N, C-alpha and C positions, 0 to 999 in steps of 0.2 A: 233264436231264443231256445234256451234248454228247459225242458220240462222235467220236474222231478218231485218226489216226495221227500226223500232223505237219503243221507248216506254217511255211515261212519266208516265205510271201507274205501270209497273213492268219491271224488267230489260230486260226480253227477249220475251215478248207477246205483240202483237200488235192488237188492235181492227180492225175488218173487215173494218170499215169506214176509219180508218187510213191507212190500207193497200191499199185501193183503192185511197186515197188522194196521197199517196206517191208511186204510181205504177211506175212512170217514173224515180224515184230515184234510186241510186245505192243500191244493197243488200249488208248487213254487215253480216259477220261471225266471231265469237269470238271463238277461240279454247277453248276446255274444261279447259285446264290449264291456260287459259288467256296468253298463250305465244305468241299470234299473233292476229292480227286484219285483216281480208281480206275483200277487197272492190271489188265488181264486178259491174262495169258500165253497164247500159243497152245497148244492141247492137244498133248501129246507133246513140248513144249519142256522145256528144263532146269528152267524155273522153275514149270512147271504142277504144281498139286497138286489132286487130287480132293477132298481134305478143305478146301482153302482155293483155289477157282479164280480168285478175284480178291483184290487187295490194295487197301485204301483208306487213303490217307494225308491228314493235315491240311496245308493249305497253310502255316500257321504253322510246323509242324514241319519241313516241307521247307526254307522260307527259312532257319529258324534253323541247319539242318544242311547248309548248301550247303557242298561241299568245295572251292570254287575258292580260288585263292591269296589273294584279298582277305579271305576269311572263314577259311581255315585256313593258318597259316603254312607255307611249303614245307619249311622245314628243321626247325623245332621241333614241327610238327604240333599246334600248340595253337590254340585258337580266338581269333579276333581281334575278337569282338563279344559282347555279353551277350544272353541270351535275352530279356531285358525290352526289348531294342531293337526287336524285330520288332513292326511295327504289327498290332493285332488285326484290322484290317479288310483286310489284305494280301490280294491276289488275283493269280491267273495271268492275264497278258495275252496270251501266245501260247506255243505248244508245238511242239517239234520232236523227233521220234523218230529215233535213229540207232542203227546196230548196236551201239555201244559204250554207249548209254544214253540217258536222257530229258533234254532240255534244257527248262527252264522260264524264261520272262521275267517278271519281276515288276513289278506296277502301282505299287508304292511302294518308296522307299527306307527304310532303317532310321531309327528315332527317335533323337534324343539323340546325333547323332554329334558328336564333340569336334573342335577345331580341330587336334588332333594326329593325327587319323585321315584315312584316305584320303577326299577329299570325295565321290567317286563313290558311296560307300556311302549317302549320303542321297538320292541321286537315283533317280527311276524307271527302270526298264529293265535292272536288274542281271539277268544270265543266270546260271543254275545248271545244271551238267550233272551228272547223278546216274548212277553206272554201275548196271547192272541187278543186279549182285552186291549192291550196297548196298541198293537199295530193294526188291528181290524176294528177296535172299538174306539177308544179315546183318540188315537192319533191317525187311524187309518182312512177316514173320510175326507171329504173336501174341507177346505179351511173353515167354512162357515159351519159345517157339521161338527168339526172338532171344536170349535169355540162353544157351541151350544152344549156338547156333552161335557166337556172338561172344565169350562168356565161356568156353565149353567146359565147362560145368557137366554133364558127361555123368553119367548115373546110376550110383552105385556098385554094384558087385556084392557083395551080402551073403554072408558066409561062415561056415561052422562047421568043425569040426575036419577032417572028411573033405574038404570042398571045398578047404580050404587045403592039406592034404596032397597034394591033386591038383594045385593050381594054383600052389603056392609058386614063387617065382622065385629062382634062384640065378644071379647074374651074375659073370663073371670081372672082376677089378678092372682089367685092362688093357683089356678090351673097353668097360667102363664109362668109364674115363677118357680113352680115345683115339679112340673112334668115335662118330659121332652116332647110329648105330643102337642102340649099348649104352646111351647116355643115354636115348634114346627108349624102350627096354624098360623101364628103371627107373622113369621118370616115368609112363608109361602104368600100369605095375602100381601105383604109389603111388596114382594117381587112381582106379583101379577097385577095388583091394583094400586100399590103405592100408599095403602092407608088402612090402619085398623084402630079400634079403640079397646080400652081396658075398663072394667068396672070393678068397684070394691077396692081401689087403691087407698091405703091409709092416707088420711090428709095430714101427714106429717111433712115438715119442710123439705127433706131431703130424699123422699120417696121417688122422685122422678129420676134420681141418679141411680137408685137401686133397679128400677124398671129398665133404664138405658144400659146399665152394665150387665145385664142378662144377655145382651147382643154383643156389647164390645166397650172398649174403653171410651170414656167421655172426651170430647174435643173441647179443649180449653181455649177461650178467646178473651179479648179485653173486656167482655161483658162478665167474665168469670167462669167458674166450673159449672155452676147452675146460674139461673137468674130469674128475677121476679117480673112478672108482667102484670102491673097494676099502674093506675093513674096517679102521677106524682107531679108536684110544681116544678116548672123549669126543665121539662124532661128532654133528654139528649137523644131520644129515639120517639118517633111517633107512636110506636107499640106502647109507650108508657104515658099515653094520654088517653082521654075518653072519647077521642074523635074516631070517625069512621076510618077504617084502615083497609085499603083496597087490596085486591088480590096481588100477591107477590111471592118472592122467594127471598130466603135470607142469606146475607153475607156474599152477595155476588161481587162485592168490591174486593174480595180476598182472592188469591191466586187458586186456592183449592177450597171452595164453598163446601160445608158439611153436607153429607149425604142424607142423614135423617135428622129429624126435629122431633122432640117430645114436649108436650105441653100437659101439665098435670093441674087440674082444677082443684084448689084448696078452699076456695070460698066464692060463691056467686049468688048474690041476692039482688042484683040490680035489674031494672028493666033495660032490655037491649043487650048488646054483647054477644049476639049470635055469631058463631064460627061458620065460615063458608069455605068450601073446598072446590077445586076444579082441576081436572086431568088436563094438564097442558099438552100432553101427547094427543089427546083427541083434537084439540085446537089445531096442532100441527097437521094432523091428517086431513082435516077439513080444509084448511088453508091449501095444502098440497094439491087437493082434489080440485078445488074451486078457483084457485088463483096461483097456478104454478110459478109465474113469473115473481110474484110477491114471496112465495116460499124461497126461490132461490136468492132473492135479495137478502132475506133475513138470515140465510145461511152464510152469506159472505160479507155483510156488512157489520163492522165492529160497533157495538153499543157501549158507551161509557158508563161505568157504575163507580160511584165514590162514596166516601164517608169522610167528611172533614168537620170536626167538632171537638172542642176542647183540645186535649193534647194528642188527638188522633187524626192521622190523614192518610186514608187508603184509597187506592185508585186502580182499576183494572178494566181492560176492554175485552170483550167477548161477544161473539154473534148471538143474537136472539135464539137462534136455532143452531145447534152444534151436533153435527153428525160425525161420528168416529167409526168409519167402516172398518178399520182395522180391529176393533174390539166390539163391532156390532152393537154399538151403543148410541143412544140419543139423550141429549140433555137440552133443557130449555133454560134461558137466562132472561127472566122478566121480573123486574122489581121497580116500577115506576117512582116510589118514594125515594129511591137511591140512585136514580139515573142522573148522570151529570150531563154537561153539554156534548153532544155527539161530535165526534171529530172527523168531519167529511167535507170533501170538496162541495162547493155550493151546488154544482150541477148534479150532484147525486143525492142532494138532501131531500127534495120533494118526493122522489120515488121511494126512499126509505121510510119517510113519514106515512106516506100512503100504504105501504106494506105493513108497518106497525099498527096503523089504525085498523086495518082489516083483520089482522091477527087478534088485536084487543076486542074486536067486535064479537069474535067467537068466545073469548075468555068471559065477557061480561053477559053472555046469554044465560037467562035464569034456568033454562031447560038443560043446561050442561053443568049446573052447580049442585053440589049437596050441602045442605045446612043442618046445623046441629048446635043447640045451646048446651054448653058444657055444665054438668052438675058436679058439685063437690064429690071427690072421689073417682072421677072419670079422668082418663088419660088419653090423649090422641097421639099416635105415633105415625108419621108420614115421611114420604121420600121427598126431601127439600128440593131436589133437582128434577122432580117431575110434578108434584102436586102443589098447586098455588094455594095459598091460604089467606084468609081476610077475616075481618071482625066488624060488625056493625057498630055504630056509636052507642054509648050507654050513658046513664045518668047516675054519676058516683054520689049525688046527694040523696039517693033514694036506696043505698045499700052498698055493699061492698063486692068487688070482683078482683080475686087473686089467683093468678095462674104462676106455677113454676115450671121452667123451661131448661132444656139442655140439647146438646148436639151430639151426634155419633158420625164419625167419618164413614163414607161409603165403603172403604175397604174393609172396616170392622164388619159391616153388615154382610158383605159378599163373603168374607171368611166364614162367619158364622152360618150363613145361609148354605154355603157348599158343604160344609162339614155335617151340618144337620141333615140336608138332603141324602148325603151319602149313608149316614147312620140309619135313616129311615129305609133306604134302599136295601141296606145290609141286614135288615130285620131286627135292629138293636132295639126298637121299641115298636 
């Protein structure tokens, strides 16, 4: 392995004065077969980590992710070549270290460069300059570190009744709608706890859409752009009755259920109708700790969700607990009112029902639930793939209860969350 700081004169030799100039910069080592590039940040520097004192990157990966204008379009920020065009035997022909980053010169051009592309791409000698933030920050760590930093998949804070009573966030409507700090507070609370509330929202019919669009575009469904939650005759959904509505998530019978749900109270003068919330991630943690076999069953067994009413027929199978290790995400799928007949072999049925019963036992524990009776002008915003919601029965003969709801897709939330967190980190507000 060859150790170096930089060289504009020869691939791997650095004049003494240049070594002195760059003494505070990372040391670069190129494997003899050019199979790896190892970067060693200086102890005490921004990028040094005792747990990971060096970062090793593959030259193929580095060439593929060159950030120069020939490789990433300056305005669209989209890639201008395919990963398959990088030669498997590409190597580093020279290295230069600068305060702003690492410059590598490549031994070969890209393969299969079309006549509509920049001809220089096919020639050797292409130079790539990688910022230290890119190769030692965003992309330089382990895969899980990279996901946490670039995707901002921060660990959720699990909660029970007491913790949510202590940590519940109430935001003023004007602060949320008109200040970046207000939006930041709401998004951060959603990411960490999955739930926050607004006060002072005008009790106008379409205000819930205005609140939602502060985060992202609305998700249109067969319920409409927005929808009314109130008791009606011959209801097509149990939410549109005055009956007790147990803890559940919405639209699990769709291929991509919405990530956020908003419910805005326009009127509420009835006895009853209290909203209930429960952190399903807390139930997952308890089940995994106390009944690991049942946890495994619920991660592998498909549960059927369906909606078949009027001119709609939707159907989707998904596990109760969905782990996506590639993206470091957990989602829960629990909606008893919309659960269809489980499609299981007879010999697996009892074990599944036992596991589901134990999981439901945690969900129904009062010490894990947060309750609040919505008042006019209040709006709840919650993560539909994490926070279960319910409503107690109410008496419509003694008043009126009218909520207006809408959905926002999870991608819209993640987009706004990441850009807002970055703006906060950059000191823009």
